[in-house]
C-alpha positions in Angstrom: -22.4 2.0 14.2 -19.8 1.5 11.6 -16.2 0.2 12.2 -14.7 3.7 12.2 -17.2 4.9 14.8 -16.6 1.8 16.9 -12.8 2.3 16.8 -13.2 6.0 17.7 -15.4 5.0 20.7 -12.8 2.4 21.8 -10.0 5.0 21.5 -11.9 7.5 23.5 -12.2 4.9 26.3 -8.6 3.7 26.1 -6.1 4.8 28.7 -3.5 7.2 27.4 -0.5 4.8 27.9 -2.1 2.3 25.4 -2.8 4.9 22.7 0.8 5.1 21.5 0.7 1.3 20.9 -2.5 1.7 19.0 -1.0 4.4 16.9 2.1 2.3 16.3 -0.1 -0.6 15.1 -2.0 1.7 12.7 1.3 2.9 11.3 2.4 -0.7 10.9 -0.8 -1.7 9.0 -0.4 1.3 6.7 3.3 0.4 6.0 2.4 -3.2 5.4 -0.2 -2.2 2.8 2.3 0.1 1.1 4.9 -2.7 1.0 2.4 -5.1 -0.5 1.5 -2.5 -3.3 5.2 -2.0 -4.0 5.9 -5.7 -4.2 3.0 -6.1 -6.7 4.5 -3.3 -8.8 7.9 -4.8 -8.8 6.6 -8.2 -9.8 4.5 -6.7 -12.6 7.5 -4.7 -13.9 9.7 -7.8 -14.1 6.9 -9.8 -15.8 6.1 -7.0 -18.3 9.6 -6.0 -19.0 9.9 -8.9 -21.5 7.3 -7.2 -23.7 8.6 -3.6 -23.0 12.1 -4.5 -24.4 10.9 -5.7 -27.8 11.7 -3.6 -30.9 8.0 -3.5 -31.7 7.3 -1.7 -28.5 9.9 0.9 -29.2 8.4 1.5 -32.7 4.9 1.8 -31.3 6.0 4.5 -28.8 8.4 6.3 -31.0 6.0 8.9 -32.3 4.7 9.9 -28.8 
C-alpha cells in the first residue's frame, strides 16, 4: 500500500470533525511549498539581474 492509499484509508476512518483540520493542514503544506518556490525565484532573480542588466545581454537579445 503506497502513501496515498494509506492516507485515504486513514481519512475514511477519521471522524468528520477532524477532517476540516486535516484539510487545513494539506492547504498549509501546499502554500508552504508555493512560498518556497517563490522565494527561490526571487533569490535567483536578484542574483541573475547583475548579468541581465549588462549591455552585452541587451545586444544578444536585440534581434529576438
